[in-house]
C-alpha positions in Angstrom: -112.9 -31.7 -77.9 -113.6 -33.9 -74.8 -110.6 -36.0 -75.8 -108.4 -33.0 -76.1 -109.5 -31.7 -72.6 -108.8 -35.1 -71.1 -105.4 -35.3 -72.7 -104.5 -31.8 -71.4 -105.6 -32.7 -67.9 -103.5 -35.9 -68.1 -100.5 -33.9 -69.2 -101.0 -31.5 -66.4 -101.1 -34.3 -63.8 -98.0 -35.9 -65.2 -96.1 -32.5 -65.0 -97.2 -32.0 -61.4 -96.2 -35.6 -60.6 -92.8 -35.1 -62.2 -92.3 -31.8 -60.4 -93.3 -33.4 -57.0 -90.9 -36.3 -57.6 -88.0 -33.9 -58.5 -88.7 -31.6 -55.6 -89.1 -34.4 -53.1 -85.9 -36.0 -54.2 -83.9 -32.8 -54.0 -85.4 -32.0 -50.5 -84.7 -35.5 -49.2 -81.1 -35.4 -50.4 -80.5 -32.0 -48.8 -82.1 -33.2 -45.5 -80.0 -36.4 -45.6 -76.8 -34.5 -46.0 -77.7 -32.1 -43.2 -78.9 -34.9 -40.9 -75.7 -36.8 -41.6 -73.5 -33.9 -40.5 -75.7 -33.4 -37.4 -75.4 -37.1 -36.5 -71.7 -37.0 -36.9 -71.4 -34.0 -34.7 -73.6 -35.5 -32.0 -71.6 -38.8 -32.0 -68.4 -36.8 -31.7 -69.8 -34.6 -28.9 -71.0 -37.6 -26.9 -68.0 -39.8 -27.6 -65.1 -37.3 -27.3 -64.7 -37.5 -23.4 -62.2 -40.3 -22.8 -62.0 -42.3 -19.6 -59.7 -39.8 -17.9 -61.9 -36.8 -18.6 -63.4 -36.8 -15.2 -64.3 -33.1 -15.2 -67.0 -33.9 -17.8 -69.0 -36.1 -15.5 -71.4 -33.4 -14.2 -71.8 -31.7 -17.6 -74.7 -34.0 -18.8 -76.7 -32.9 -15.7 -76.2 -29.2 -16.5 -76.9 -29.8 -20.2 -80.1 -31.6 -19.4 -81.2 -28.8 -17.1 -80.5 -26.3 -19.9 -82.4 -28.4 -22.4 -85.5 -28.3 -20.1 -85.3 -24.5 -19.8 -84.9 -24.0 -23.5 -88.0 -26.0 -24.3 -90.0 -24.3 -21.5 -89.1 -20.8 -22.6 -90.4 -21.6 -26.1 -93.7 -22.7 -24.4 -93.7 -26.0 -26.3 -93.3 -29.7 -25.4 -90.3 -32.0 -25.8 -92.3 -34.3 -28.1 -90.5 -35.1 -31.4 -91.4 -38.6 -32.6 -94.9 -38.1 -31.2 -95.2 -34.7 -32.9 -94.1 -36.4 -36.2 -96.8 -39.1 -35.8 -99.4 -36.5 -35.1 -98.3 -34.5 -38.1 -98.4 -37.5 -40.5 -101.9 -38.5 -39.2 -103.2 -34.9 -39.6 -101.4 -34.3 -42.8 -99.8 -31.1 -41.5 -96.7 -31.1 -39.3 -96.2 -28.2 -36.9 -92.7 -26.8 -37.6 -92.8 -23.8 -35.2 -91.4 -25.7 -32.2 -88.6 -27.3 -34.2 -85.8 -24.8 -33.3 -86.5 -25.0 -29.5 -86.6 -28.8 -29.7 -83.4 -28.9 -31.7 -81.7 -26.6 -29.1 -83.0 -29.0 -26.4 -81.5 -31.9 -28.2 -78.1 -30.3 -28.6 -78.0 -29.2 -24.9 -79.2 -32.5 -23.4 -78.3 -35.4 -25.6 -75.4 -33.5 -27.1 -73.7 -33.3 -23.7 -74.3 -36.9 -22.9 -77.8 -37.3 -21.4 -78.9 -41.0 -21.6 -81.3 -40.7 -24.6 -80.9 -41.1 -28.3 -81.3 -38.8 -31.3 -83.1 -41.0 -33.9 -86.6 -40.0 -32.7 -85.8 -36.2 -32.8 -84.2 -36.7 -36.3 -87.3 -38.2 -37.7 -89.2 -35.2 -36.6 -86.6 -32.6 -37.7 -86.3 -34.3 -41.1 -90.1 -34.2 -41.5 -90.3 -30.6 -40.2 -87.6 -29.4 -42.6 -89.4 -31.2 -45.5 -92.7 -29.5 -44.5 -91.1 -26.1 -44.3 -89.6 -26.3 -47.8 -92.9 -27.7 -49.2 -94.9 -24.8 -47.8 -92.4 -22.2 -49.1 -92.7 -23.8 -52.6 -96.5 -24.2 -52.3 -96.4 -27.9 -52.7 -98.3 -30.6 -50.6 -96.6 -31.4 -47.3 -97.0 -35.2 -47.1 -94.4 -36.3 -49.6 -91.7 -34.0 -48.2 -92.5 -34.9 -44.6 -92.2 -38.6 -45.2 -89.2 -38.4 -47.5 -87.4 -36.0 -45.2 -88.1 -38.1 -42.1 -86.9 -41.2 -43.8 -83.7 -39.6 -45.1 -82.9 -38.1 -41.7 -83.4 -41.2 -39.6 -81.5 -43.3 -42.2 -78.4 -41.2 -41.7 -78.6 -42.0 -37.9 -79.2 -45.8 -38.0 -77.4 -46.5 -41.3 -80.1 -48.6 -42.8 -82.3 -46.8 -45.4 -84.8 -49.5 -45.9 -85.3 -49.9 -42.1 -85.6 -46.1 -41.9 -88.4 -46.1 -44.4 -90.2 -48.7 -42.4 -89.5 -46.8 -39.2 -90.9 -43.5 -40.6 -94.1 -45.3 -41.7 -94.5 -47.7 -38.8 -94.3 -45.2 -36.0 -97.3 -43.3 -37.5 -99.3 -46.3 -38.9 -99.1 -49.9 -37.9 -98.8 -52.4 -40.8 -97.8 -51.9 -44.4 -97.6 -48.2 -45.6 -100.5 -47.1 -47.8 -99.8 -47.0 -51.5 -99.7 -43.2 -51.6 -96.8 -43.2 -49.1 -94.6 -45.8 -50.9 -93.1 -43.2 -53.3 -91.9 -40.6 -50.7 -90.6 -43.4 -48.4 -88.6 -44.9 -51.2 -87.3 -41.5 -52.3 -86.2 -40.8 -48.7 -84.4 -44.1 -48.5 -82.7 -43.6 -51.9 -81.6 -40.1 -50.9 -80.0 -41.3 -47.7 -78.2 -44.1 -49.6 -76.9 -41.5 -52.1 -75.9 -39.1 -49.3 -74.0 -41.9 -47.5 -72.1 -42.6 -50.7 -71.4 -39.0 -51.3 -69.9 -38.7 -47.8 -67.8 -41.8 -48.1 -69.9 -44.3 -46.2 -69.9 -47.8 -47.5 -73.1 -49.0 -45.8 -75.7 -50.9 -47.7 -79.4 -50.3 -48.1 -80.4 -52.5 -45.2 -77.3 -51.9 -43.0 -73.8 -53.3 -42.7 -72.6 -56.9 -42.9 -72.6 -58.4 -39.3 -70.0 -60.9 -40.3 -72.0 -64.1 -39.6 -74.8 -66.0 -41.3 -78.3 -66.4 -40.0 -77.9 -70.1 -39.7 -75.1 -69.8 -37.3 -77.1 -67.8 -34.7 -80.7 -68.8 -35.5 -81.6 -70.7 -32.3 -79.7 -68.5 -29.9 -81.0 -65.3 -31.5 -84.7 -66.5 -31.3 -84.3 -67.4 -27.6 -82.5 -64.3 -26.6 -84.6 -62.1 -28.9 -87.8 -63.5 -27.4 -86.6 -62.9 -23.8 -85.4 -59.5 -24.7 -88.7 -58.6 -26.2 -90.4 -59.3 -22.9 -87.9 -57.1 -21.1 -88.6 -54.4 -23.8 -92.3 -54.7 -23.1 -91.7 -53.9 -19.4 -89.5 -51.0 -20.3 -92.2 -49.6 -22.7 -94.8 -49.8 -20.0 -92.5 -47.8 -17.7 -91.8 -45.2 -20.4 -95.5 -44.7 -21.1 -96.2 -44.2 -17.4 -93.3 -41.7 -17.3 -94.7 -39.8 -20.2 -98.0 -39.3 -18.3 -96.2 -37.6 -15.4 -96.4 -33.8 -15.1 -94.1 -31.9 -12.8 -93.3 -28.2 -12.6 -90.2 -27.0 -14.4 -88.2 -26.3 -11.2 -88.9 -29.8 -10.0 -87.8 -31.3 -13.3 -84.6 -29.2 -13.4 -83.7 -30.2 -9.9 -84.5 -33.8 -10.7 -82.2 -34.1 -13.7 -79.4 -32.3 -11.9 -79.7 -34.6 -8.9 -80.1 -37.8 -10.8 -77.5 -37.3 -13.6 -75.2 -35.3 -11.4 -75.0 -38.2 -9.0 -75.3 -41.4 -11.0 -73.2 -40.5 -14.1 -70.1 -39.7 -12.0 -70.7 -42.7 -9.7 -71.0 -45.0 -12.7 -67.9 -43.4 -14.2 -65.9 -44.0 -11.0 -67.2 -47.6 -10.5 -66.7 -48.8 -14.1 -63.6 -46.6 -14.8 -65.5 -45.5 -17.9 -68.5 -43.3 -18.7 -71.0 -46.2 -18.9 -74.1 -44.0 -18.4 -73.1 -41.3 -21.0 -75.2 -41.0 -24.2 -77.5 -43.5 -25.9 -75.6 -46.6 -24.6 -72.7 -47.1 -26.9 -70.2 -47.0 -24.0 -72.3 -49.3 -21.9 -72.3 -51.9 -24.8 -68.6 -51.6 -25.2 -68.0 -52.0 -21.4 -70.4 -55.0 -21.2 -68.0 -57.3 -23.1 -65.5 -57.5 -20.2 -67.8 -56.7 -17.3 -68.9 -59.2 -14.6 -72.5 -60.6 -14.6 -73.6 -58.9 -11.4 -72.0 -55.6 -12.4 -73.5 -55.7 -15.8 -76.9 -56.5 -14.5 -76.7 -53.6 -12.0 -75.5 -51.2 -14.8 -78.3 -52.3 -17.1 -81.0 -51.7 -14.5 -79.5 -48.3 -13.5 -79.2 -47.2 -17.2 -82.8 -48.3 -17.8 -83.9 -46.2 -14.8 -82.0 -43.2 -16.1 -83.7 -43.4 -19.5 -87.2 -43.7 -17.9 -86.3 -40.8 -15.6 -85.3 -38.5 -18.5 -88.5 -39.2 -20.2 -90.5 -38.4 -17.1 -88.6 -35.1 -16.7 -89.5 -34.1 -20.2 -86.1 -34.2 -21.9 -85.9 -34.0 -25.7 -84.5 -37.3 -27.0 -85.1 -40.6 -28.7 -85.7 -44.1 -27.2 -84.7 -46.4 -30.1 -80.9 -46.2 -29.5 -81.0 -46.5 -25.7 -83.4 -49.5 -25.9 -81.2 -51.1 -28.5 -78.3 -50.8 -26.1 -80.3 -52.2 -23.2 -81.4 -55.1 -25.3 -77.8 -55.7 -26.3 -76.7 -55.8 -22.7 -79.5 -58.1 -21.8 -78.5 -60.3 -24.7 -75.0 -60.5 -23.2 -76.3 -61.4 -19.8 -78.6 -64.1 -21.1 -76.0 -65.4 -23.6 -73.5 -65.9 -20.8 -76.0 -67.6 -18.6 -77.2 -69.9 -21.3 -73.9 -70.5 -23.1 -71.2 -70.2 -20.4 
């Protein structure tokens, strides 16, 4: 009899595990497909204005102001990556603010505000996973981690890096054993979704076209220097997050800052260098002069910090990657003229 009871209990656990694996895989694949379409739309919305579309220059300021109002009316905060971290640590992610934060992302970053969308996507992926898990009366954690991994992988194009990102932002070091399965499921779902949508990327990203040996010394030197610059930027961003201004002040601030600097940058560089998470700035950097590029990098960094201080919904990974790339160009030219 005891052996029969133990066998029945073991069978029940296996069934629950199988159900959780199947459910988490299905949810992660659905989230990956949705996140992929959202990322494509955001890239299109940010990238469609060409160099001659001058009338668009003030739109990011208006979009950012609308984003602040949307979040304020919902009586929530712009936190996305931080909210995801808090949800993972507590074991329960608050999904109620997700619609307002998503609206803020579309209004601000979607019109060209200088922030990214990878941080919000990790939150939205986790929130959608938690929502489905609760409707099906299953534990949240697996669906949160798998959904977050799948969503951010569709943005950065590297499923393995996305799994590490989804784990690392919440917990420094290697992920605990209980989290390995959902992280792997999320990465696999993103890989499958990218294949289903015609993307040829790999599990760790795309081929850069050169070997590590060709760039080892330069990469270490430039990377080390860029890390120091990144540390300074992080200190500034943390200070900006601690600021608290009334809504009216923040709305006036984003309109004044973006409404002035984005058009001026567009006019000076003859392209929208300060639009979006830095893609245009990186493209422009290839042919820009050293003094002009240094000035643009400093101004863009200031814009990113200012948007954080004003409480705009958006991510920091993509803008900081762009800033690091520009700094790498500056240092590379100075070191290898």
